[in-house]
PDB file with SEQRES, HELIX, SHEET and CRYST1 records, atoms N, CA, C and O in Angstrom:
SEQRES   1 A   82  MET LEU LEU SER GLU LEU ALA MET GLY ALA SER ALA VAL          
SEQRES   2 A   82  VAL LEU ASP VAL THR ASP SER GLY ALA ASN ASP ALA ILE          
SEQRES   3 A   82  ALA GLN ARG LEU ARG ASP LEU GLY PHE VAL ALA GLY GLU          
SEQRES   4 A   82  PRO VAL ARG LEU VAL ALA ARG ALA PRO LEU GLY ALA ASP          
SEQRES   5 A   82  PRO LEU LEU VAL GLN ILE GLY TYR THR ARG PHE ALA LEU          
SEQRES   6 A   82  ARG ARG ALA GLU ALA ALA ARG VAL ARG VAL ALA ASN GLY          
SEQRES   7 A   82  GLN SER GLU SER                                              
HELIX    1 AA1 LEU A    3  GLU A    5  5                                   3    
HELIX    2 AA2 ALA A   25  LEU A   33  1                                   9    
HELIX    3 AA3 PRO A   48  GLY A   50  5                                   3    
HELIX    4 AA4 ARG A   67  ALA A   70  1                                   4    
SHEET    1 AA1 5 THR A  61  LEU A  65  0                                        
SHEET    2 AA1 5 LEU A  54  ILE A  58 -1                                        
SHEET    3 AA1 5 PRO A  40  ARG A  46 -1                                        
SHEET    4 AA1 5 ALA A  10  VAL A  17 -1                                        
SHEET    5 AA1 5 VAL A  73  SER A  80 -1                                        
CRYST1    1.000    1.000    1.000  90.00  90.00  90.00 P 1           1          
ATOM      1  N   MET A   1       9.356  -4.664  -4.030  1.00  0.00           N  
ATOM      2  CA  MET A   1       8.718  -3.573  -4.727  1.00  0.00           C  
ATOM      3  C   MET A   1       7.909  -2.760  -3.726  1.00  0.00           C  
ATOM      4  O   MET A   1       7.598  -3.232  -2.632  1.00  0.00           O  
ATOM      5  N   LEU A   2       7.579  -1.554  -4.105  1.00  0.00           N  
ATOM      6  CA  LEU A   2       6.802  -0.670  -3.232  1.00  0.00           C  
ATOM      7  C   LEU A   2       5.326  -0.695  -3.621  1.00  0.00           C  
ATOM      8  O   LEU A   2       4.989  -0.916  -4.784  1.00  0.00           O  
ATOM      9  N   LEU A   3       4.472  -0.473  -2.672  1.00  0.00           N  
ATOM     10  CA  LEU A   3       3.032  -0.448  -2.934  1.00  0.00           C  
ATOM     11  C   LEU A   3       2.694   0.606  -3.986  1.00  0.00           C  
ATOM     12  O   LEU A   3       1.784   0.401  -4.789  1.00  0.00           O  
ATOM     13  N   SER A   4       3.405   1.718  -3.995  1.00  0.00           N  
ATOM     14  CA  SER A   4       3.150   2.776  -4.972  1.00  0.00           C  
ATOM     15  C   SER A   4       3.495   2.355  -6.393  1.00  0.00           C  
ATOM     16  O   SER A   4       3.053   3.006  -7.341  1.00  0.00           O  
ATOM     17  N   GLU A   5       4.277   1.278  -6.575  1.00  0.00           N  
ATOM     18  CA  GLU A   5       4.680   0.786  -7.888  1.00  0.00           C  
ATOM     19  C   GLU A   5       3.797  -0.355  -8.388  1.00  0.00           C  
ATOM     20  O   GLU A   5       3.970  -0.822  -9.513  1.00  0.00           O  
ATOM     21  N   LEU A   6       2.871  -0.798  -7.577  1.00  0.00           N  
ATOM     22  CA  LEU A   6       2.012  -1.928  -7.932  1.00  0.00           C  
ATOM     23  C   LEU A   6       1.135  -1.560  -9.126  1.00  0.00           C  
ATOM     24  O   LEU A   6       0.642  -0.436  -9.220  1.00  0.00           O  
ATOM     25  N   ALA A   7       0.944  -2.505 -10.028  1.00  0.00           N  
ATOM     26  CA  ALA A   7       0.103  -2.283 -11.204  1.00  0.00           C  
ATOM     27  C   ALA A   7      -1.371  -2.252 -10.800  1.00  0.00           C  
ATOM     28  O   ALA A   7      -1.770  -2.847  -9.799  1.00  0.00           O  
ATOM     29  N   MET A   8      -2.153  -1.559 -11.585  1.00  0.00           N  
ATOM     30  CA  MET A   8      -3.590  -1.439 -11.335  1.00  0.00           C  
ATOM     31  C   MET A   8      -4.248  -2.822 -11.301  1.00  0.00           C  
ATOM     32  O   MET A   8      -4.071  -3.621 -12.219  1.00  0.00           O  
ATOM     33  N   GLY A   9      -4.999  -3.094 -10.248  1.00  0.00           N  
ATOM     34  CA  GLY A   9      -5.694  -4.361 -10.098  1.00  0.00           C  
ATOM     35  C   GLY A   9      -4.825  -5.496  -9.577  1.00  0.00           C  
ATOM     36  O   GLY A   9      -5.314  -6.603  -9.352  1.00  0.00           O  
ATOM     37  N   ALA A  10      -3.536  -5.224  -9.386  1.00  0.00           N  
ATOM     38  CA  ALA A  10      -2.621  -6.265  -8.937  1.00  0.00           C  
ATOM     39  C   ALA A  10      -2.720  -6.479  -7.434  1.00  0.00           C  
ATOM     40  O   ALA A  10      -2.999  -5.555  -6.669  1.00  0.00           O  
ATOM     41  N   SER A  11      -2.486  -7.711  -7.037  1.00  0.00           N  
ATOM     42  CA  SER A  11      -2.477  -8.067  -5.618  1.00  0.00           C  
ATOM     43  C   SER A  11      -1.045  -8.333  -5.186  1.00  0.00           C  
ATOM     44  O   SER A  11      -0.200  -8.709  -5.998  1.00  0.00           O  
ATOM     45  N   ALA A  12      -0.782  -8.136  -3.915  1.00  0.00           N  
ATOM     46  CA  ALA A  12       0.538  -8.382  -3.346  1.00  0.00           C  
ATOM     47  C   ALA A  12       0.363  -8.703  -1.875  1.00  0.00           C  
ATOM     48  O   ALA A  12      -0.749  -8.688  -1.348  1.00  0.00           O  
ATOM     49  N   VAL A  13       1.472  -8.993  -1.221  1.00  0.00           N  
ATOM     50  CA  VAL A  13       1.480  -9.266   0.214  1.00  0.00           C  
ATOM     51  C   VAL A  13       2.424  -8.269   0.858  1.00  0.00           C  
ATOM     52  O   VAL A  13       3.535  -8.052   0.374  1.00  0.00           O  
ATOM     53  N   VAL A  14       1.981  -7.663   1.948  1.00  0.00           N  
ATOM     54  CA  VAL A  14       2.807  -6.679   2.655  1.00  0.00           C  
ATOM     55  C   VAL A  14       4.010  -7.379   3.287  1.00  0.00           C  
ATOM     56  O   VAL A  14       3.871  -8.406   3.952  1.00  0.00           O  
ATOM     57  N   LEU A  15       5.193  -6.801   3.065  1.00  0.00           N  
ATOM     58  CA  LEU A  15       6.410  -7.287   3.712  1.00  0.00           C  
ATOM     59  C   LEU A  15       6.685  -6.487   4.983  1.00  0.00           C  
ATOM     60  O   LEU A  15       6.912  -7.055   6.051  1.00  0.00           O  
ATOM     61  N   ASP A  16       6.662  -5.147   4.849  1.00  0.00           N  
ATOM     62  CA  ASP A  16       6.876  -4.276   6.006  1.00  0.00           C  
ATOM     63  C   ASP A  16       6.601  -2.832   5.629  1.00  0.00           C  
ATOM     64  O   ASP A  16       6.367  -2.512   4.464  1.00  0.00           O  
ATOM     65  N   VAL A  17       6.634  -1.965   6.634  1.00  0.00           N  
ATOM     66  CA  VAL A  17       6.486  -0.528   6.449  1.00  0.00           C  
ATOM     67  C   VAL A  17       7.807   0.099   6.864  1.00  0.00           C  
ATOM     68  O   VAL A  17       8.322  -0.181   7.947  1.00  0.00           O  
ATOM     69  N   THR A  18       8.354   0.949   6.000  1.00  0.00           N  
ATOM     70  CA  THR A  18       9.643   1.583   6.248  1.00  0.00           C  
ATOM     71  C   THR A  18       9.460   2.853   7.068  1.00  0.00           C  
ATOM     72  O   THR A  18       8.671   3.730   6.715  1.00  0.00           O  
ATOM     73  N   ASP A  19      10.201   2.936   8.168  1.00  0.00           N  
ATOM     74  CA  ASP A  19      10.198   4.150   8.990  1.00  0.00           C  
ATOM     75  C   ASP A  19      11.203   5.141   8.412  1.00  0.00           C  
ATOM     76  O   ASP A  19      12.303   4.747   8.026  1.00  0.00           O  
ATOM     77  N   SER A  20      10.838   6.423   8.348  1.00  0.00           N  
ATOM     78  CA  SER A  20      11.765   7.438   7.851  1.00  0.00           C  
ATOM     79  C   SER A  20      12.636   7.992   8.970  1.00  0.00           C  
ATOM     80  O   SER A  20      13.568   8.751   8.704  1.00  0.00           O  
ATOM     81  N   GLY A  21      12.353   7.631  10.202  1.00  0.00           N  
ATOM     82  CA  GLY A  21      13.135   8.072  11.355  1.00  0.00           C  
ATOM     83  C   GLY A  21      12.526   7.506  12.616  1.00  0.00           C  
ATOM     84  O   GLY A  21      11.551   6.754  12.576  1.00  0.00           O  
ATOM     85  N   ALA A  22      13.115   7.879  13.736  1.00  0.00           N  
ATOM     86  CA  ALA A  22      12.575   7.436  15.033  1.00  0.00           C  
ATOM     87  C   ALA A  22      11.202   8.058  15.253  1.00  0.00           C  
ATOM     88  O   ALA A  22      10.968   9.215  14.903  1.00  0.00           O  
ATOM     89  N   ASN A  23      10.308   7.284  15.830  1.00  0.00           N  
ATOM     90  CA  ASN A  23       8.944   7.757  16.137  1.00  0.00           C  
ATOM     91  C   ASN A  23       8.220   8.290  14.903  1.00  0.00           C  
ATOM     92  O   ASN A  23       7.595   9.349  14.955  1.00  0.00           O  
ATOM     93  N   ASP A  24       8.305   7.558  13.799  1.00  0.00           N  
ATOM     94  CA  ASP A  24       7.664   7.951  12.541  1.00  0.00           C  
ATOM     95  C   ASP A  24       6.150   7.726  12.663  1.00  0.00           C  
ATOM     96  O   ASP A  24       5.680   6.589  12.617  1.00  0.00           O  
ATOM     97  N   ALA A  25       5.409   8.801  12.818  1.00  0.00           N  
ATOM     98  CA  ALA A  25       3.959   8.723  13.042  1.00  0.00           C  
ATOM     99  C   ALA A  25       3.215   8.153  11.843  1.00  0.00           C  
ATOM    100  O   ALA A  25       2.247   7.413  12.017  1.00  0.00           O  
ATOM    101  N   ILE A  26       3.649   8.483  10.632  1.00  0.00           N  
ATOM    102  CA  ILE A  26       2.957   7.988   9.444  1.00  0.00           C  
ATOM    103  C   ILE A  26       3.143   6.481   9.301  1.00  0.00           C  
ATOM    104  O   ILE A  26       2.184   5.760   9.026  1.00  0.00           O  
ATOM    105  N   ALA A  27       4.374   6.004   9.487  1.00  0.00           N  
ATOM    106  CA  ALA A  27       4.632   4.566   9.404  1.00  0.00           C  
ATOM    107  C   ALA A  27       3.834   3.820  10.473  1.00  0.00           C  
ATOM    108  O   ALA A  27       3.272   2.759  10.199  1.00  0.00           O  
ATOM    109  N   GLN A  28       3.781   4.365  11.676  1.00  0.00           N  
ATOM    110  CA  GLN A  28       3.016   3.715  12.740  1.00  0.00           C  
ATOM    111  C   GLN A  28       1.527   3.701  12.419  1.00  0.00           C  
ATOM    112  O   GLN A  28       0.844   2.713  12.690  1.00  0.00           O  
ATOM    113  N   ARG A  29       1.026   4.774  11.853  1.00  0.00           N  
ATOM    114  CA  ARG A  29      -0.394   4.845  11.480  1.00  0.00           C  
ATOM    115  C   ARG A  29      -0.721   3.811  10.410  1.00  0.00           C  
ATOM    116  O   ARG A  29      -1.767   3.165  10.467  1.00  0.00           O  
ATOM    117  N   LEU A  30       0.177   3.651   9.429  1.00  0.00           N  
ATOM    118  CA  LEU A  30      -0.033   2.643   8.395  1.00  0.00           C  
ATOM    119  C   LEU A  30      -0.116   1.245   9.016  1.00  0.00           C  
ATOM    120  O   LEU A  30      -0.969   0.443   8.634  1.00  0.00           O  
ATOM    121  N   ARG A  31       0.759   0.961   9.959  1.00  0.00           N  
ATOM    122  CA  ARG A  31       0.719  -0.337  10.652  1.00  0.00           C  
ATOM    123  C   ARG A  31      -0.586  -0.497  11.421  1.00  0.00           C  
ATOM    124  O   ARG A  31      -1.195  -1.567  11.413  1.00  0.00           O  
ATOM    125  N   ASP A  32      -1.012   0.579  12.089  1.00  0.00           N  
ATOM    126  CA  ASP A  32      -2.268   0.536  12.845  1.00  0.00           C  
ATOM    127  C   ASP A  32      -3.471   0.268  11.935  1.00  0.00           C  
ATOM    128  O   ASP A  32      -4.445  -0.355  12.358  1.00  0.00           O  
ATOM    129  N   LEU A  33      -3.401   0.738  10.693  1.00  0.00           N  
ATOM    130  CA  LEU A  33      -4.494   0.537   9.742  1.00  0.00           C  
ATOM    131  C   LEU A  33      -4.514  -0.881   9.161  1.00  0.00           C  
ATOM    132  O   LEU A  33      -5.488  -1.276   8.520  1.00  0.00           O  
ATOM    133  N   GLY A  34      -3.439  -1.643   9.386  1.00  0.00           N  
ATOM    134  CA  GLY A  34      -3.419  -3.021   8.920  1.00  0.00           C  
ATOM    135  C   GLY A  34      -2.332  -3.357   7.931  1.00  0.00           C  
ATOM    136  O   GLY A  34      -2.277  -4.487   7.445  1.00  0.00           O  
ATOM    137  N   PHE A  35      -1.460  -2.409   7.612  1.00  0.00           N  
ATOM    138  CA  PHE A  35      -0.350  -2.671   6.705  1.00  0.00           C  
ATOM    139  C   PHE A  35       0.766  -3.348   7.487  1.00  0.00           C  
ATOM    140  O   PHE A  35       1.763  -2.721   7.847  1.00  0.00           O  
ATOM    141  N   VAL A  36       0.578  -4.646   7.743  1.00  0.00           N  
ATOM    142  CA  VAL A  36       1.537  -5.435   8.519  1.00  0.00           C  
ATOM    143  C   VAL A  36       1.958  -6.649   7.687  1.00  0.00           C  
ATOM    144  O   VAL A  36       1.257  -7.055   6.761  1.00  0.00           O  
ATOM    145  N   ALA A  37       3.098  -7.212   8.029  1.00  0.00           N  
ATOM    146  CA  ALA A  37       3.661  -8.332   7.278  1.00  0.00           C  
ATOM    147  C   ALA A  37       2.658  -9.467   7.117  1.00  0.00           C  
ATOM    148  O   ALA A  37       2.003  -9.881   8.074  1.00  0.00           O  
ATOM    149  N   GLY A  38       2.552  -9.960   5.891  1.00  0.00           N  
ATOM    150  CA  GLY A  38       1.680 -11.095   5.597  1.00  0.00           C  
ATOM    151  C   GLY A  38       0.288 -10.744   5.126  1.00  0.00           C  
ATOM    152  O   GLY A  38      -0.432 -11.616   4.638  1.00  0.00           O  
ATOM    153  N   GLU A  39      -0.116  -9.482   5.258  1.00  0.00           N  
ATOM    154  CA  GLU A  39      -1.472  -9.086   4.846  1.00  0.00           C  
ATOM    155  C   GLU A  39      -1.549  -8.900   3.330  1.00  0.00           C  
ATOM    156  O   GLU A  39      -0.702  -8.223   2.748  1.00  0.00           O  
ATOM    157  N   PRO A  40      -2.556  -9.495   2.689  1.00  0.00           N  
ATOM    158  CA  PRO A  40      -2.740  -9.264   1.258  1.00  0.00           C  
ATOM    159  C   PRO A  40      -3.266  -7.856   1.010  1.00  0.00           C  
ATOM    160  O   PRO A  40      -4.091  -7.348   1.770  1.00  0.00           O  
ATOM    161  N   VAL A  41      -2.788  -7.238  -0.048  1.00  0.00           N  
ATOM    162  CA  VAL A  41      -3.190  -5.879  -0.410  1.00  0.00           C  
ATOM    163  C   VAL A  41      -3.403  -5.832  -1.918  1.00  0.00           C  
ATOM    164  O   VAL A  41      -2.756  -6.568  -2.663  1.00  0.00           O  
ATOM    165  N   ARG A  42      -4.311  -4.966  -2.369  1.00  0.00           N  
ATOM    166  CA  ARG A  42      -4.605  -4.841  -3.800  1.00  0.00           C  
ATOM    167  C   ARG A  42      -4.757  -3.377  -4.157  1.00  0.00           C  
ATOM    168  O   ARG A  42      -5.370  -2.607  -3.418  1.00  0.00           O  
ATOM    169  N   LEU A  43      -4.194  -2.995  -5.301  1.00  0.00           N  
ATOM    170  CA  LEU A  43      -4.364  -1.630  -5.798  1.00  0.00           C  
ATOM    171  C   LEU A  43      -5.657  -1.587  -6.602  1.00  0.00           C  
ATOM    172  O   LEU A  43      -5.753  -2.190  -7.671  1.00  0.00           O  
ATOM    173  N   VAL A  44      -6.653  -0.870  -6.080  1.00  0.00           N  
ATOM    174  CA  VAL A  44      -7.985  -0.827  -6.681  1.00  0.00           C  
ATOM    175  C   VAL A  44      -8.074   0.252  -7.752  1.00  0.00           C  
ATOM    176  O   VAL A  44      -8.622   0.007  -8.826  1.00  0.00           O  
ATOM    177  N   ALA A  45      -7.544   1.445  -7.476  1.00  0.00           N  
ATOM    178  CA  ALA A  45      -7.651   2.555  -8.426  1.00  0.00           C  
ATOM    179  C   ALA A  45      -6.538   3.562  -8.187  1.00  0.00           C  
ATOM    180  O   ALA A  45      -5.945   3.631  -7.111  1.00  0.00           O  
ATOM    181  N   ARG A  46      -6.279   4.334  -9.225  1.00  0.00           N  
ATOM    182  CA  ARG A  46      -5.306   5.428  -9.189  1.00  0.00           C  
ATOM    183  C   ARG A  46      -6.008   6.679  -9.668  1.00  0.00           C  
ATOM    184  O   ARG A  46      -6.899   6.607 -10.515  1.00  0.00           O  
ATOM    185  N   ALA A  47      -5.622   7.816  -9.140  1.00  0.00           N  
ATOM    186  CA  ALA A  47      -6.153   9.076  -9.643  1.00  0.00           C  
ATOM    187  C   ALA A  47      -5.691   9.251 -11.089  1.00  0.00           C  
ATOM    188  O   ALA A  47      -4.699   8.644 -11.491  1.00  0.00           O  
ATOM    189  N   PRO A  48      -6.383  10.061 -11.867  1.00  0.00           N  
ATOM    190  CA  PRO A  48      -5.995  10.262 -13.269  1.00  0.00           C  
ATOM    191  C   PRO A  48      -4.539  10.712 -13.397  1.00  0.00           C  
ATOM    192  O   PRO A  48      -4.022  11.456 -12.564  1.00  0.00           O  
ATOM    193  N   LEU A  49      -3.904  10.244 -14.454  1.00  0.00           N  
ATOM    194  CA  LEU A  49      -2.514  10.584 -14.785  1.00  0.00           C  
ATOM    195  C   LEU A  49      -1.529  10.144 -13.713  1.00  0.00           C  
ATOM    196  O   LEU A  49      -0.456  10.734 -13.580  1.00  0.00           O  
ATOM    197  N   GLY A  50      -1.879   9.113 -12.947  1.00  0.00           N  
ATOM    198  CA  GLY A  50      -0.972   8.571 -11.948  1.00  0.00           C  
ATOM    199  C   GLY A  50      -0.737   9.458 -10.742  1.00  0.00           C  
ATOM    200  O   GLY A  50       0.240   9.280 -10.015  1.00  0.00           O  
ATOM    201  N   ALA A  51      -1.620  10.404 -10.528  1.00  0.00           N  
ATOM    202  CA  ALA A  51      -1.470  11.344  -9.408  1.00  0.00           C  
ATOM    203  C   ALA A  51      -2.033  10.763  -8.114  1.00  0.00           C  
ATOM    204  O   ALA A  51      -2.496   9.623  -8.082  1.00  0.00           O  
ATOM    205  N   ASP A  52      -1.985  11.558  -7.055  1.00  0.00           N  
ATOM    206  CA  ASP A  52      -2.550  11.165  -5.766  1.00  0.00           C  
ATOM    207  C   ASP A  52      -4.064  11.255  -5.832  1.00  0.00           C  
ATOM    208  O   ASP A  52      -4.579  12.074  -6.592  1.00  0.00           O  
ATOM    209  N   PRO A  53      -4.792  10.465  -5.084  1.00  0.00           N  
ATOM    210  CA  PRO A  53      -4.344   9.367  -4.236  1.00  0.00           C  
ATOM    211  C   PRO A  53      -4.423   8.032  -4.960  1.00  0.00           C  
ATOM    212  O   PRO A  53      -4.871   7.947  -6.103  1.00  0.00           O  
ATOM    213  N   LEU A  54      -3.972   6.985  -4.258  1.00  0.00           N  
ATOM    214  CA  LEU A  54      -4.118   5.604  -4.702  1.00  0.00           C  
ATOM    215  C   LEU A  54      -5.176   4.973  -3.800  1.00  0.00           C  
ATOM    216  O   LEU A  54      -5.196   5.222  -2.595  1.00  0.00           O  
ATOM    217  N   LEU A  55      -6.040   4.170  -4.372  1.00  0.00           N  
ATOM    218  CA  LEU A  55      -7.037   3.460  -3.578  1.00  0.00           C  
ATOM    219  C   LEU A  55      -6.568   2.023  -3.424  1.00  0.00           C  
ATOM    220  O   LEU A  55      -6.469   1.287  -4.406  1.00  0.00           O  
ATOM    221  N   VAL A  56      -6.282   1.625  -2.193  1.00  0.00           N  
ATOM    222  CA  VAL A  56      -5.785   0.275  -1.922  1.00  0.00           C  
ATOM    223  C   VAL A  56      -6.751  -0.446  -0.994  1.00  0.00           C  
ATOM    224  O   VAL A  56      -7.463   0.178  -0.207  1.00  0.00           O  
ATOM    225  N   GLN A  57      -6.762  -1.756  -1.100  1.00  0.00           N  
ATOM    226  CA  GLN A  57      -7.667  -2.564  -0.289  1.00  0.00           C  
ATOM    227  C   GLN A  57      -6.885  -3.596   0.492  1.00  0.00           C  
ATOM    228  O   GLN A  57      -6.038  -4.301  -0.056  1.00  0.00           O  
ATOM    229  N   ILE A  58      -7.184  -3.678   1.797  1.00  0.00           N  
ATOM    230  CA  ILE A  58      -6.675  -4.725   2.668  1.00  0.00           C  
ATOM    231  C   ILE A  58      -7.908  -5.390   3.267  1.00  0.00           C  
ATOM    232  O   ILE A  58      -8.686  -4.741   3.966  1.00  0.00           O  
ATOM    233  N   GLY A  59      -8.089  -6.673   2.998  1.00  0.00           N  
ATOM    234  CA  GLY A  59      -9.297  -7.358   3.459  1.00  0.00           C  
ATOM    235  C   GLY A  59     -10.514  -6.725   2.792  1.00  0.00           C  
ATOM    236  O   GLY A  59     -10.580  -6.632   1.566  1.00  0.00           O  
ATOM    237  N   TYR A  60     -11.468  -6.295   3.599  1.00  0.00           N  
ATOM    238  CA  TYR A  60     -12.668  -5.652   3.066  1.00  0.00           C  
ATOM    239  C   TYR A  60     -12.614  -4.134   3.207  1.00  0.00           C  
ATOM    240  O   TYR A  60     -13.598  -3.448   2.930  1.00  0.00           O  
ATOM    241  N   THR A  61     -11.478  -3.612   3.634  1.00  0.00           N  
ATOM    242  CA  THR A  61     -11.346  -2.180   3.883  1.00  0.00           C  
ATOM    243  C   THR A  61     -10.520  -1.518   2.806  1.00  0.00           C  
ATOM    244  O   THR A  61      -9.484  -2.040   2.396  1.00  0.00           O  
ATOM    245  N   ARG A  62     -10.979  -0.365   2.348  1.00  0.00           N  
ATOM    246  CA  ARG A  62     -10.267   0.403   1.319  1.00  0.00           C  
ATOM    247  C   ARG A  62      -9.751   1.704   1.929  1.00  0.00           C  
ATOM    248  O   ARG A  62     -10.412   2.345   2.746  1.00  0.00           O  
ATOM    249  N   PHE A  63      -8.542   2.067   1.498  1.00  0.00           N  
ATOM    250  CA  PHE A  63      -7.889   3.285   1.986  1.00  0.00           C  
ATOM    251  C   PHE A  63      -7.398   4.104   0.805  1.00  0.00           C  
ATOM    252  O   PHE A  63      -6.907   3.550  -0.179  1.00  0.00           O  
ATOM    253  N   ALA A  64      -7.527   5.411   0.898  1.00  0.00           N  
ATOM    254  CA  ALA A  64      -6.917   6.321  -0.071  1.00  0.00           C  
ATOM    255  C   ALA A  64      -5.587   6.768   0.531  1.00  0.00           C  
ATOM    256  O   ALA A  64      -5.544   7.370   1.604  1.00  0.00           O  
ATOM    257  N   LEU A  65      -4.507   6.462  -0.182  1.00  0.00           N  
ATOM    258  CA  LEU A  65      -3.173   6.825   0.297  1.00  0.00           C  
ATOM    259  C   LEU A  65      -2.486   7.733  -0.701  1.00  0.00           C  
ATOM    260  O   LEU A  65      -2.661   7.584  -1.911  1.00  0.00           O  
ATOM    261  N   ARG A  66      -1.711   8.667  -0.199  1.00  0.00           N  
ATOM    262  CA  ARG A  66      -0.847   9.452  -1.072  1.00  0.00           C  
ATOM    263  C   ARG A  66       0.244   8.521  -1.597  1.00  0.00           C  
ATOM    264  O   ARG A  66       0.579   7.526  -0.953  1.00  0.00           O  
ATOM    265  N   ARG A  67       0.792   8.842  -2.753  1.00  0.00           N  
ATOM    266  CA  ARG A  67       1.870   8.020  -3.317  1.00  0.00           C  
ATOM    267  C   ARG A  67       3.048   7.945  -2.355  1.00  0.00           C  
ATOM    268  O   ARG A  67       3.675   6.893  -2.232  1.00  0.00           O  
ATOM    269  N   ALA A  68       3.360   9.042  -1.672  1.00  0.00           N  
ATOM    270  CA  ALA A  68       4.477   9.061  -0.720  1.00  0.00           C  
ATOM    271  C   ALA A  68       4.223   8.107   0.442  1.00  0.00           C  
ATOM    272  O   ALA A  68       5.159   7.482   0.941  1.00  0.00           O  
ATOM    273  N   GLU A  69       2.978   7.988   0.877  1.00  0.00           N  
ATOM    274  CA  GLU A  69       2.642   7.050   1.954  1.00  0.00           C  
ATOM    275  C   GLU A  69       2.743   5.616   1.452  1.00  0.00           C  
ATOM    276  O   GLU A  69       3.297   4.751   2.130  1.00  0.00           O  
ATOM    277  N   ALA A  70       2.202   5.367   0.251  1.00  0.00           N  
ATOM    278  CA  ALA A  70       2.250   4.023  -0.327  1.00  0.00           C  
ATOM    279  C   ALA A  70       3.687   3.587  -0.596  1.00  0.00           C  
ATOM    280  O   ALA A  70       3.981   2.391  -0.577  1.00  0.00           O  
ATOM    281  N   ALA A  71       4.581   4.535  -0.845  1.00  0.00           N  
ATOM    282  CA  ALA A  71       5.986   4.225  -1.105  1.00  0.00           C  
ATOM    283  C   ALA A  71       6.704   3.736   0.150  1.00  0.00           C  
ATOM    284  O   ALA A  71       7.818   3.221   0.053  1.00  0.00           O  
ATOM    285  N   ARG A  72       6.104   3.882   1.305  1.00  0.00           N  
ATOM    286  CA  ARG A  72       6.702   3.393   2.552  1.00  0.00           C  
ATOM    287  C   ARG A  72       6.389   1.926   2.795  1.00  0.00           C  
ATOM    288  O   ARG A  72       6.993   1.301   3.667  1.00  0.00           O  
ATOM    289  N   VAL A  73       5.449   1.366   2.030  1.00  0.00           N  
ATOM    290  CA  VAL A  73       5.019  -0.020   2.224  1.00  0.00           C  
ATOM    291  C   VAL A  73       5.710  -0.911   1.187  1.00  0.00           C  
ATOM    292  O   VAL A  73       5.496  -0.758  -0.016  1.00  0.00           O  
ATOM    293  N   ARG A  74       6.538  -1.837   1.664  1.00  0.00           N  
ATOM    294  CA  ARG A  74       7.188  -2.814   0.780  1.00  0.00           C  
ATOM    295  C   ARG A  74       6.277  -4.026   0.646  1.00  0.00           C  
ATOM    296  O   ARG A  74       5.740  -4.528   1.633  1.00  0.00           O  
ATOM    297  N   VAL A  75       6.111  -4.492  -0.599  1.00  0.00           N  
ATOM    298  CA  VAL A  75       5.231  -5.626  -0.868  1.00  0.00           C  
ATOM    299  C   VAL A  75       5.950  -6.654  -1.743  1.00  0.00           C  
ATOM    300  O   VAL A  75       6.896  -6.331  -2.462  1.00  0.00           O  
ATOM    301  N   ALA A  76       5.481  -7.883  -1.663  1.00  0.00           N  
ATOM    302  CA  ALA A  76       5.920  -8.958  -2.565  1.00  0.00           C  
ATOM    303  C   ALA A  76       4.825  -9.140  -3.592  1.00  0.00           C  
ATOM    304  O   ALA A  76       3.643  -9.196  -3.252  1.00  0.00           O  
ATOM    305  N   ASN A  77       5.214  -9.231  -4.824  1.00  0.00           N  
ATOM    306  CA  ASN A  77       4.254  -9.364  -5.931  1.00  0.00           C  
ATOM    307  C   ASN A  77       3.311 -10.523  -5.741  1.00  0.00           C  
ATOM    308  O   ASN A  77       3.696 -11.596  -5.276  1.00  0.00           O  
ATOM    309  N   GLY A  78       2.064 -10.289  -6.110  1.00  0.00           N  
ATOM    310  CA  GLY A  78       1.029 -11.322  -6.088  1.00  0.00           C  
ATOM    311  C   GLY A  78       0.532 -11.522  -7.505  1.00  0.00           C  
ATOM    312  O   GLY A  78       1.308 -11.413  -8.455  1.00  0.00           O  
ATOM    313  N   GLN A  79      -0.757 -11.814  -7.663  1.00  0.00           N  
ATOM    314  CA  GLN A  79      -1.339 -12.013  -8.975  1.00  0.00           C  
ATOM    315  C   GLN A  79      -2.338 -10.917  -9.274  1.00  0.00           C  
ATOM    316  O   GLN A  79      -2.926 -10.344  -8.357  1.00  0.00           O  
ATOM    317  N   SER A  80      -2.540 -10.616 -10.560  1.00  0.00           N  
ATOM    318  CA  SER A  80      -3.566  -9.655 -10.969  1.00  0.00           C  
ATOM    319  C   SER A  80      -4.926 -10.290 -10.881  1.00  0.00           C  
ATOM    320  O   SER A  80      -5.074 -11.494 -11.087  1.00  0.00           O  
ATOM    321  N   GLU A  81      -5.916  -9.487 -10.577  1.00  0.00           N  
ATOM    322  CA  GLU A  81      -7.292  -9.989 -10.555  1.00  0.00           C  
ATOM    323  C   GLU A  81      -7.843 -10.032 -11.953  1.00  0.00           C  
ATOM    324  O   GLU A  81      -7.544  -9.150 -12.758  1.00  0.00           O  
ATOM    325  N   SER A  82      -8.626 -11.016 -12.263  1.00  0.00           N  
ATOM    326  CA  SER A  82      -9.212 -11.141 -13.612  1.00  0.00           C  
ATOM    327  C   SER A  82     -10.558 -10.496 -13.658  1.00  0.00           C  
ATOM    328  O   SER A  82     -11.208 -10.496 -14.703  1.00  0.00           O  
TER     329      SER A  82                                                      
END                                                                             
């Protein structure tokens, strides 16, 4: 599944970041920010009506990502937070 498809409050584990071509700067930036295989990630909030941006958390750091950026991150489903 893609990070952009994750349910609100749900946790997952990053599988990888998809490159759209050679020297994909956005994919590399996502990796530099910590979106690497094995890292737990959680969808904290979504803009109203499912619009941009999405607020995601890796460790103690939160990032606002566009849906198109989040769609580049493949994740394995985790558990929802209670």
